[in-house]
N, C-alpha and C positions, 0 to 999 in steps of 0.2 A: 051514308049520303054520295051523291052522285059528283066520282072525280074532276067533271069540266065544270060542277058548282066551284068545288072548292079552285080548281088552276085560274076558271075566271076571278074569284074574286081577289085571289092572292096578286094576281098579274095588273089587275085593275087596281091595288092598292099600293103597290109598287111604282106604277106608272107614277101615280099621284101624288106618292112621296116624294120623288126624285122631281118631277116639276114645283114643286113646292119650295123645296131644294133651289132650282135656279132661282126662280123666283123672286124668293130671299124678300119675300113682302110684310112690313112688319104686322101684327097682328097684337088678340089679349093674349092673355095666360092661354095654355096650352089642354085640350079639355080632350079626354078620349069618348072615340065615336064606340058607342052602342057594338059589338061583333055583329056579324049578318047572321038571323039566322040558320037554321042548316035547313029546313024543309024552303028557305026562298028558293025560288022557282031563275032558270034562264035568263027570264024575257025580264026578272027585279033585277039584274045582278047589276045593271049596268044604276039602277038608279042608290046602290050602295056607294058606289065607287065619288060620290059627294061628298060623300061623310069624311073620307082620309084627310083631306088637308086639314082639318082642323088638327092635327098629327104638326103639320110646317108648322110651325111658330115656336115650336120648340128647336129649330134649326137657323129658325131669320135670329129668333131672339141670342142664341149663342154668338152669330153673327156679330152682333150688337154689342157682347160683356165678352166676348172672349178677350179681344185684345185688352179689356181690364183683370182680366187672371194672368196675362201673360209672368211669367218670374223673372222680377225685377233683380237687379245689383242691390248690395247693401254693401253698406259701410261709405258708400259714395253719391255727393250730393247731385240728383241729376234731373235734367225737366220732366214732366207728367211723359213729353213726345219719347225723351230717352227712358223710360222706364216701361213702355209699353212697347218696345225691340228688344226683339232678342238676337242678338250677333252673333255671329262663329266668331271667331277669331283666329286666325293662325302667325303666327312669329317664324322667321328664320335667322341666324345672328351667326357670325364666325369673328372668333374673335383671337388678337394677336398675345398671347401674355408671356410672360417669362417666368411661371414656376405653374407647369399642367397642373400637379399635382393640387397645388395650392390652390390655384382659380378653381377647380372642379370640388372641390369641398366648400371653396366659398359660394357657386356656383348650387349646387345642390342646399346651401343656407342661405339661399334666396328664395329658392321652390318651398323651403319647411316656416319659411319663418313668414313669407305670402299665404302659407296656407295651402299649399299647393301638393306637390306630390313626383316622383322621378319614375317615367312610364318604361323608359331603359335608359341603360349607360353600356360604355363601349368605349376601350382604352387600346392601344395598339402603340410597338414599337417600328420607326422607319427611319434610316438610314443615323440611330444612333440616338433622333430626339421622340420623344414623347408624347404623343395624338391625343386628345377622347372630342368623343363628341356621346352625349347625352339628350332625348327629350323629355322634357317636364310639362305638367299640366299646374295650370295657375288659375285663379279665381277672377273671371272675364273684368271685375273692377279694381282686381289689380294689377291688369296686363300692362300696362303701358309702367309701371311702378315698379315691375319686376325688371322690364326693359331694359331705365336706366339705371336701374342698381347691376345689372350686367354689365349695362356699356362700362362703367366706373371700373370694373378688374380688367379691363384690358389696356394694353399698351398702342392699339391698335384695332378700330374697327374696320373691319376686313368685309364685310357683308352686314345688312341687318334692312330687313325685307321683313311688311309684315301688311296682312289682309284682315279681312272681313267679310262675310256674309249673312245679310239680312232674312234669315227663314223667319219672321213674325207671320209674315200673309201666311204663307205657307205651314205655320200651325194653327192658327184661325180657317182656315176649309176644314183642316185636317179634323179641327172641333169640329165643324159643324157636320162633315161627314160620319163623323162616330155617331151625333146624336141620329142622324137618317137611318146610318145603320143600323144601331141600339131597337129604334122606332120599329123596323123594319121586321129584325127579327124577335120583338116578342108578338107580332103581328102572325108573324109564321107558325111561331107556337100555342099561338091560340087557334089555328087551320088545325095544327097536329093533336092537339088534346080531343079536338072533334072528328076527327078522321076517322071512318070505320071498316074502312078495309086495309090490306097490308099493302095494296099498291101503293093508294094511294099513301098512305102516311110512310112510303121509303119514298116517294118525290117528292114531299114535303122535307121529307129530313135530308133528305140531298138538298133540295135547296138552301135550308136552314143552315148545311153546313158553309158550303158557300160563303154564305153572309156573315157566319161566324169566322169564318178566314179573313176573307178581309174584314173585321173587325181587330182580329190583331195582326196583324198588317200596321192599322189606321196605328194603332194604339203601340204598337214597336214602336212605326217614324216619330210619334212625338215624343217617348221614351227617351228617344235619341235624340230629339232637336233638341228637349230640356238642356242632357248633360251635355250636349257639346258646347249650347249656347249657355251654359252655369261654369264649365272650365276651358279656357284655352289651352293652345299646346304652342309652345315654343321650340324649335329644334337647336342646339348650342350646338357649337361644332368648336376647339380651344387648339387654337396650332402654337409651336414651343416658336422662341424667338431661336431662329436659324444664323448663323454667323453666314457671312456674304464673303467669302473665298477673293483673295487679293488677285485682281489678274495678272499673268506678268507681263514687264517689259514690254514693245516688238519694237524690236532692232529698227535701229532708223538704217534706211540703205543708204550706202559711200558713193557720192559721185567720183566719176574716173578721172585722176590728178595726173595726166603724164609727168610733170614736175616732180612730183614726191616718190614716182616710181624712180625716176633718171637719178635724183638725191641717193633713192634707198638703196640701189642697183652700186652706186659709187661706192659707198659708206661697206658695200656688201664685200666688192675689190677691194677696195684700201686696206680694212681690214683681213683680210685675204691674203696678201701680199704682205702685210704688217707679223702674218704669222708666218709665210714662208719665211723671211729674214729671220725672224727670229730663231725658228725651229736651224738654218744654217749657223747662228751666231751659237747657241746650243750647240750644236753640235763640231763646231769649232775648237770651242774654249774647252767643252767636256769631253770627248769623243778623241778626239785629236792626240792630245801626251797621250791617252791611253792605247789608240791606233799604229803608232809610232814602235815601240818596244815589241808591241807584235807583227807587226812588218820586217821589223828587224829580228826574229825570233823568225819566222816564216823563210825569209830571203837565207838565212844557214841552214835552216835544214835543206832546204832547195836545194843550196850549192851543193851538202855532202853529197848529197842522193845521185845529183850531176857525175858527179866524182866517185864514189862506186859503182857508179856502171859505166863509166870509161874505165877504171881498173880491169876491170872482168871482159871487158872485148881487148883489153890489147893483148892477151895471153893467146886469143885465138887467132887475131893476127898474125902474131906473130909464127904460129904453125902454120900456118899456110903458107906461109912466103917461105920455110925451109922445107917445106915438100916441094914445090914448085925448083 
């Protein structure tokens, strides 16, 4: 087979499929167009291109029916419009609790009772008080109920935030893209089966690998959207009740009052004078009777000492006078 013929047919088929998906025109049930014969010349190749849009109705019909196949939440009566939506819900809550351990157990019970699970959990001590943080996955139809039950565990709700992302349109677009890629991959495999040259087979296989890689990406994204819309996430923080320290009273500044200062100084001087007078009275009544005998004894001792010195001095003066 001529490589140019195969590549030409492949390119035309791919372009036709992409145009059909973009237009999304309603059509009848899809029919497979017969494969182009190997012996077809290059001049006949354009005639085979119009036959390709016959595969496009699969993509267009997927657009009209994909929204009806979106996963709907169970257990809650909702309108048909809500059942056809895919909403990724996220919540953040910060609660003030009296007992962190008890509140942590109760929050885990809320997740389990709602049909959910704990994604992660963490506890730590700060200034002698225990804090906790946990992330839980809750079924989307139980998201609001779980939030209401968690609020009931708190002394005070310090933070409560909820957000949602509607990914319904993205999911429908991914379904259409998946249908187109599967049709393209099937056509490429037909060309690969009819390839007679190694070079042609390698080139077709490379293109097939690219398409299959895109298929895996689309399927992975669709699965992620299904999982995230089926289970919502709540990030919960538990803060213990910490006693507020009593502030020390600020001293009131005292205004200058000279009159009180003079009065205080006069009281101090009067007290000092009274103390001196009291000391003098004590000295006079207690020490004076004791001081008189002591003074008499001292006077007698001094008298006798002087007299003794006087006797000693007399012989000396007498001898001096006799020599003269």
